Every structure is written in C-alpha cells, then in structure tokens.
N, C-alpha and C positions, 0 to 999 in steps of 0.2 A: 504495499498500501504507499509507503513512506517514498518507496522506488517512482512511483508511478507518478503522487505529488511533484518528486525534486525533478523528472523528466517534463510535468507538464508545465513546472516554473521556467524551467533550462527553454523550453519551446516559446512559452512564453515573452521571456528576455532576448530570444534571437530575433522573433519575431518583430519588435518592440525597436531592437535596433536596428534591423534591416529598414523600417519604415524611418528612422529618423535620418536613415542612410539619403534613401530616394526624397524625403522632402529637402533636404540639404542642396543634392541633386538638381532639384528642379526649383528649386527659391536659394541662387546661391548669395556669397555673402556680396556679392556685388553692388543688393541694391546699396549698403551701408557707402561703398565706396563711391559710388555714383553721386552720393550725396554730402561727399565730401570731397572736392575739389581745389586743387592750385593752379589757380591761372596766371598769366604771363602777358602782362600788359606792356606793349614795346609804343612808347611813349614821346611825343615834341620833349628836348630839353627843359623850355620854360617851366612846364609843366610839373616840374620836380618838387617843389615844396609844396605848394596845392594839392597834388593825388597822393601824396605822404599823408597828409592831415585827411582827407577824405579818406583814406584805404581805414584809418582808427575807427570811422563811424561805422561806415559797410561790414567791416568784421564783427562788431560788435549786433548789426542787426541782422544779419546773414553770418553765424558761427560757424556753418560747413561750407563755408569757402573762403580760402585765404588768397591773396592776393598781393603780388612780386611783380616789379616793375623792372623795365630795360628802357632807361632815358638816352637819349640821342641828339644829331640833327636827323629831323623828319627823310632826309634824301636816303643817308646811312640805313637808318631802318625800314626805311622800303627795301633797297638791295639787299641786306639779310633774309625780308620774309622773302622775295624773288629769288634766293638765293637756297630755299628750304630752312630756315632758321627758325626754331620755337619762336608763335606767337597766338596768341591767343585771342588780342584786342588790339587795334592799332587807331593811335589819336595823333595826324599830323598838326602840323603848325601852317599848313596850305592846302591846298583842295589839288593841287601838282602832284604831289606824292600821291593822292587817295586815287586818282585819277589815273597813275599807269599802273596801279594795284589791279584796279577795277579792269581797265581796259587787257589785263593779262588773265581775267578771271581768279584773283587772288583773294578776292571778298568778298564775302555776302552781301549782296549789292543790298537788299531787303532791306539789315541792318544799319544802313549809312545814313546820318545827318549831320548836319552841322549843330558843333554842340557848343561853340563858346568864338566870343571876339577876342580882340584887342589893340593894341596900339605901341607907336613906333617912339621913341624917343632918343635925339643927340645926348650923350651922356660925356662929360671929361671928370679924371681926379678931383674928390672933394677939396683939394688942396693947390688944383690948377690955377694960374696967376695969367695964363694964355686969355687974350680977350674973343673968345669964343661965345657967340651969344644967340647965331642962326647957325641953320646948314652953309649958308654963304661964308661965314665965316672961316670953315674952312678950306677956302681957297689963298685965307693969309700965308705971306712966308714964312709966317715962325710955326706952323703946325705943318708938324712932321712925318707923322704917324696915324692913320686913320683906320683902327679893328673892323673890317664887316666881317659878315657871317658867307662864306662860300657859296653864292648864289644858285649855283648846280645842286645843292644838297641841301644848305642850310635856307628855309624860307624866309627869315630875318635876313639874310643878305640881300634875297633876291629883290625882297621889298625895300630896300637901301638903293638899290642900284634903282631900280625906278625912282624913287623920290631925288635923287641925283643927276638921271637924265631928262626929268621932268619940270626940272629946275637949270638947266643946263648949264649944269659945273664937272658934271662926268669926267671930261675932258681933263681938267683942272686939277681933279683931287685923282685922279688914277692911281699917278706914278705912288701915292701917298698910301693907298691902302693895301693894309695889311691881311689876307684871308686866313679867315679860322676855322676850323670845321665846326661848331658850335656855335649857339646866341652865346653859352654860359661861360665858353672860352673868349668870347667878343671884351663880356662885364667884365671875366677877369683880369683882362689886358689891359684894360681902364682902370679897374681896380689897382692892379700893384704899377701904375703909372708906366708901364712898358708903351701905352701906344696914348698921346695925347687927347683922343678922342673916340666914342665908338657909338656905334648904333644900335639900340636892342630895343627890346620889347617894353611898353608900359611897365610891365607887372617885371622886369626884372630888375629896373631902376629901383621898384619898392623894396626889396629883400635888403638893401645894402644903403651902409651908410659911408662908403667910401667912396661912393662917385655922385655927382649932383647935373641933375638936367636942368640941360640951360637952355633945349627947345623940343618943342612935340613937332612929329611932321602930319599937316593937311591931311586927312581923309582921303582929301582929292589928288594928292601926289605920289598916290601908289596904289594897288588893289588891295580890295578889301580882303583885312587879315582874319580870317575864320580859319578854324580847328575842326575838321572834320574827324568822326570816329566810326569806326566799324568791325563787324566781327571778322577774323582771317576764316577764312574758306578750309582751312588744314585743321583747322581747333577741333581735338579730341574734348575738348570741354565746350562746347557751345553755348548750352544751357544755360552756367555757370558764367560763362561772357557775357550771355544776352543781360544778364542779372545786374551784371556789375554795370553795364552801359547803363543801362534802365535807371539802374541806383544814381548815375551822374546827370540826371537831369531832375532827381527830384529835390525840395525843397530845402534838407539840410543842405544836400550837395550846392547847391545854388548858392546858400549864405555863405560856405567855404570860398568858391568862386569870385565872387564878388566881393569879400574880404580883400581876398590877393590882388584884388584890381581887376578881374576881370569882367570883360559883359558876358551874357546870358545871348548864344544865337537865339534868332524868332523862327 
C-alpha cells in the first residue's frame, strides 16, 4: 500500500514538473526582457546637458527603460548610423542629416517630427578686449581666429556660413576661420582663448560664464534651426525608443527644454 502511495506521489510530482517546464517553454522569461530595455540615443552635441537632465525624469517615470546617449556632431552621428553603428533614436540639429538617413531608408519615417528650435549667437572670451560688437566686426584686422563648426558635418557651422554669406563677409573672414568637429569644440575654443570669437547656439552660450554673447544672428540670415527626431529603423528596441521620443514632447520635458533656452517646435 505504501509503495503504491509513494509511486502515485512520484508520478504526480513528475507530471507537475513537466507541466512547469511546458509553461516556461510557451511563456519564456522574454516577457520580462521585453519590458526592461536599454536604448541608445544618438543626439546632437548641443543637447548634452538638457537631455542628461531629462533622462532622470524619464527613467523615474519609466523604470523599465534605461537611456544611454551618444553625443556628437550631427553629421558624424549620421555617418555612424549609415555604417551600421547601434542607435535606437536619432536627434539631429538640422534637417539635412535626417533627410539623408530618410533617403537611404534608415529611419522610421512615421516617427519623424520636429522637436526643438534654437538660435545662433556670436561669442567671445569673457575677458576679451577686442572691439567685437557684431558679425561684421569679425572683418577687423585684430581678429585673427574665428571658431566655426565644420559645415559639412556640424549644422551650427552650416548656419554660420549662411550668416557670413548673407552679410557678404565670407570672403573677408574665410582665412580666419578654424573649423572644428562639433559646436561644443567651438565653444571650448572660445572659452580657452584659442579663438578670438566663435559662433554657437544660444543654448551653448547659456551653459558657461567663460564666454559672453556680443551679437545674435537674425533668423532671416540663416535657415531655420530645427532639431528633428526619429526612431532608427535598425533599432532592436523600437517600442522603448518610441516611448522616450513621446516623453520628449511631454509637459515635463518641455519645461526642461525651455529652462535650457530651447524653443519647442510647433
């Protein structure tokens, strides 16, 4: 009798274990993995501080999604994506780089939107004694070096050349221009005094007391400065990337963007 009960117990236990294995097979723990994602956002260098702050609020509201960033010149980030580097979301400082990726089918066009706007300013070292009061002052003989973003890969540089061209001073300042690979390197060159002046975004000038703004470029001197955003088609975390992109249009995110001096695209 005891042997029969024992065999019945063992049989029931075996069936239970097999049932458990079957359940795991048909309901793998990937459901948990799918709700815990890490996304990589490739974003224009001028967004560094504001996106770092926004990350804190987003991850608190969405604890299952971790955000990592890759900051750089928009053109460099575009090339990285074209070459297959991992990225889930791309935020450019100009439409040009996003358009190039769209033409190659590398972004999800349905997720593209204009996120932010910005302005362009002329800055000099905070202790500068040169008489630089506007963009035309850059033609003065005592101005030797002007830091500018490389226009082929740095949108701020592209806008700067447009300003110089519209004002008719490009030929006069061309020999003074030092091209750099990101707008933050332009800012650093002016901060350290390695350049007599530089052209950066309004928001860049706000994050340091080592430079002073001496002129603001009228918006009619250059193309509209707009930051488009889109999910990268090769993303393996599409839903998480969409969730973060959506959060960037939320009221809490807008408050942070405006705090740092960005305009919110309409």
